[in-house]
N, C-alpha and C positions, 0 to 999 in steps of 0.2 A: 318479327323482323324478317324481311324477305332476303333472298340470296341474290342480291344485285352486284354489279361491279363496284369495286372499291377503288378510290383514287390512290390508296396506299399500296395496292397490289404491285409487287415488283420492286419495291423500295429496298435497296441493299443496306444492310446494317454493317458498316465497316468498323473495324477495330483499329485503334491507334497504338500500335506496337506495344501490347502488354508485355511486361517482363515476367516470365514465368506465370505465376497465378496472382500477380499484382500489377498495378499500372492504371491506365486510364482508358476507358472504353466509352465512346460517344460522350465524353465530358463527365463521366461518372467514375468515381474512384472504385477500383476493384482490388480488394485485399482479402479475398476469400482463402481460407485454409481448410475448412471442413465442409464436405458435401454429405448431406443426410439422404438416405434412401428409405422410403416407406414402400416396401415391396422389393423383393430381391429375386425375381424370376429372370427370364432370359435378357430382357432389355435392362433391367436394373443391375444385374450382375455384370453385364458387358460394359455398361456405362461406368460402373464402379471401377472396373479394370482400367478403362481409359483415364479416369480421374486420377487413379493412383500413379499411372505412368506419367501423368502431367504434374505430379508433385503434391497432390491433395491427400488429406486424410479422409477416409470415408466411414460413415456410421451407417451400418446396415440393419434393417429391421423388417419384420414381416408379422403376419397375424399369429404365427405358431410359436413365437418367442425366440429369444437369443440362442437357446441351445440348438435349435434346428438349423442355425446358420454356421455351426462350428466348422464344418468341412469347407464351406465357401471361404470363411475367414482365414482358415489355414492355407488355402490355395492363394489367397490374395496377399498374405503376408502381414507384416507389422503395421502397415498403414491402415489396415481395416479392423473395425471393431463391430461386434454384434451387440445391439442395444434394443430397447423398446421403441415403438413408434414415437412416443412422447420425447424420448431422448434424441432420436434422429431429428426431430423438429427443432432442436436447439442449434443445428448447424448453420453455417453462413448462407447456404443455398440448399433447398430441399427438393428432391425429385420424388414425385408421387407416381408410382407405376403399379397400380392395382386395378382390378376389374371394376366396372361401373357399380356393381352391386356392393362393393366394399367401401365406397367413399363415405357412407354414413358412419363408418367406424374410425375415421381419421381424427386425430387429436386437434380439434378446432382451436382451443384456447392456446395451445403451444405454438400454433402456426400463425397467430396474429402478427402482422407486420412482416412476415417472411415472404420472400420471392419463392414461388413454388413452380417447378417445371411439371407440366402434366403430359405424360406420354400416352394417355389412354385413347382408345378408339371404340366405336360402337359396333359390336358384332351381335346382331339379333339372335343368331343361333346360340350364343352364350348368354347374352344379357336379357333375352326376351324382347318383345316389341315395346318400344317406348314412343308413344305418339308424338311428343314434342320434338323428338329427333327424326322420326319418320317424315314429319311434315316440314322440317327445316326451320321450325319456329325457334329452336335452340340448338346448341352444339354441346358435345360432351364437356368441353372446357367451361362453357357458361354454366352448366350444371354444377361443376366442381366449384366455380366461383361463388355460386349461391350457397353451396354447402360450407365454404370457407370465406365468408364475407370480409374478414379482416386480413386476408392474404392477397398477394398480388400474383395472379395466375398467368403463366405463359405456356402456351401449347408448343412443344418442341420435342425433337427426338422421337416423334410419333409416326413417321411415315417411312421408316426403314426397318427391315428385319434385322434381328440381332447379329446374325453372322455377317451381313453386309456392314453393319455398324462397326464390327470388329475389324474388318478388312480395309475400310476406306480412309481412316485418318491420314492426313498428310500435313507437312509443315506449312506455315504461312507462305504464301506466294508460289507454292508448288503448282505448276499448270494442271496437275492431276487432282487437285483438291476438290472435294465435293461440297455442295451447298445444301443445307437443310432449311426448310421453311419454318417460320415461327409466327405466332399470333398472340397478341395480348393487348390489354387496355392501358397498361402503365408503361410509359416510355423508359423510366429508370429501371424497372424490372427487366424489360426487354434488353436494355443495355447490359445488365448483369449477365443475362443468359447468353447474349452474343459473346461476351468476354469468356465465359466458361466454354462455349462451343469452340471458340478460337483456340483456347488452350488445349483442348483435347483433339484438335485436328480438323475442324470443319469451319467453313464460312456459313453465314446464315442469311436468309432473305426474309425481311419483315413484310408480311402480307397484310398487315393491318390489325384491327381489333380482334377480340376473342371470337366474335361472331363469324369472322372470315376464316376461322379454323376449318370449316367444312371443306374448304378448297383442297386440303391435303389429307382428308380422312379416308377411311376404308372405301374402296371402290372408285376413287377419283383418279384422274390421270397422274397426279403427282405422288400417289401412294405406292411405295415399295418398288414397283416395276422399273422406274428410271435408274435404279441402282443395281439392277440385275444384268449380268453379262448376256444372258439369254432370256429376255422377258417373256417370249412366247412359250418357251418350255416351262418357265416358272408359273405362268398363268394356267397352263393346261395340266399341271401335275398335282398330285395329292400333297398336302402340306408336309408330311413326313418324308417325302421323296423329292422335294423340289431342289433343282440345281441351285447351289448357293455361292457360285462365283460372282464376285461383285464387279461393278463397272463404275468408275467415277462419273458423277453427274454435275456438270458445271452450273454456275448461276444462271446463264442464259437458258439452258435446258429447263431447269426447274421453274424459272419465271414464265416461260412459254406455257408450261403445263398448268401452272397456277392460274394463268389467264383463261385457259380453257375450262377450268373448274371441273 
């Protein structure tokens, strides 16, 4: 598949006043109580904090086992539990936030029928060269969809660094609220993710199917820098020393960058 323009790019996914973590989003009932995390690194643990603040219970897992998460669970409080990946997969919504090389270890059977948020990106220095990604034939989320054919994959929360993710949540209708792009092939799954994003303080922009996820992957205009108060300084510094003050990025800003690809 080629990377051409999509007629869906720039479509806003609007939420219809969800009440807490229940209500209706794009005509789909949202009554989620538990969010499962397979992977509990920077993005996973930050998103878990936001979920707890929004009233959810979180089930945290990683490859090293529940005991390795005891300190994080203690920090997050009683709404957090350390479990196995198979147990995390039983939640109402599951966030997969692991490197590409680890997707073969995901609990496929337990994730059948689940909406899965994919936060992954392709980093050749970490992942090695993957020809189908280098050529644009596929995307990371399409690779995950093939690995989990019975799941409904939505790429989201993947184009923002974790410290900005922590700083940027705002209430609905706040003029300083930021927009995050998402991509997926299942409309109902995207509605579920839009509702979750709304509940933790973000608007979303639906850019189309999973193949359109390339538009906000590593190295693209919509990747990370729009949310940085000083994008030039962030671009030119080493990862460990990057300035991490966040700047809200409105829907129009993100839509324009998505169009640029």
